N, C-alpha and C positions, 0 to 999 in steps of 0.2 A: 664403317664396316669392321675395322680392326678393333675399335672400342667395343662394339657389340659382341664380337667374338670373345674378347677378354672378359666382358661381363657375364656372358653365358658360361664360359669356362669357370670363372670364379663361383658362379651360382651352383654349377654342377659339383665342384669340389666341396662346397659347403653341404651339399646333399649327400655326399658319399658316406656310407657307413664305414665302420672300422673293418679292416680286412681280417679274415681268418688266415692262418698260415699253414706251415707244412710239417708233415711227419712221415717217416718211412720205417716200416717194419718194427714197431715197438710193441712192448707188452701193454696190456689194457690199463695198468696203473699209470704208465708213462703217457698214454694217450689222454687219459683224464686230466693229468697235470698240465699237459701242453694245451689242451682245449680250455682249461680253466685260466691259464695264463693269457691266452689269446683274448678272452673276454675283457680283460683289463687293459690290453694293449691299445695304444693310441698313436696316431700318426697324422701327418699332413702331407698332401701332395702339393708340390710347387711346380708351376709352369714357368720355365725360364725362356731365355732367348732361343729362337728357333723352335719354339714349342716343345722343348725338351722337358719331360716330366721326371721329377725326382721325388722320392719318398723319404721323409725324415721322421724317425721315431720320436714321439713326444713322451710316451710312458712305456718303458721297456718291459719285456716279459722276464728279464733277468737272464735270458739266453740269447746271445748275439746271433746265433744261427737261426733261431726261431724268428727273431725280429727281422732278419734279412729275408727269410722266406715270406713273412707276412707282407713286407714292403714289395717284394717281387710280385706277389699275388695281387696286391692292390693296384700296382702300376699296370700289370697285364690286363686286369679287368677294365681299368680306366682307358687304356690305349685301344682296347677292342671297341669301346663305346664312343670314342672321340668323334668319329664322323657324325654320329647321331647327335652328340652334344652340340657340335658346331651348327648343325642344321636345325636344331630345335628353335622354335619361334615363340613358344609359350611355356609357362611354368608347368602346365599339364604335360607337355612333351618331355620336359626335363624329368618330371616325376616318373614317366614311363621308362625313360632310359635308366633312371636310378633303380627301378624294380629289376631291370635286366642285370644291372651291376650287382645287385643283391644276390640274384640267382648265381651269377658267376662266382661270387665269394662263397656262397653256400656249397657249390660244387667243389671248389678248391679246398674248402675246409674239410669236407668229407674225405677227399683224397689225401690230404696232408696229415690230419690228425687221426683219421679213422673214426672220428666221432660225428655222427649225423648231426646236421644243423638243427637247431631248435626252431619250431614254427611259432 
């Protein structure tokens, strides 16, 4: 059972898109710059002992605060979906969870950068 859970978690992490991150009250030029930087941002979620999830930036935006906001958003979306990830029995179920995580990131991206997500 534990191995199955680890495999499902690993599969879900592999399916996760890159997270959008955060902005607060900035002018439109700054919003565009932050949104552009986020498109290039890359990270990985690592599940440690006790199912503690940590986010590690692989390709930085060049702004430590933006990287931290992006990791926080990505971790929050993953944590919200975790019960469904564990319960998923098929690839199709994991794909459905992944779509919900995408929506979570899109919502956070809009709030953070002020830039509506691209469809």
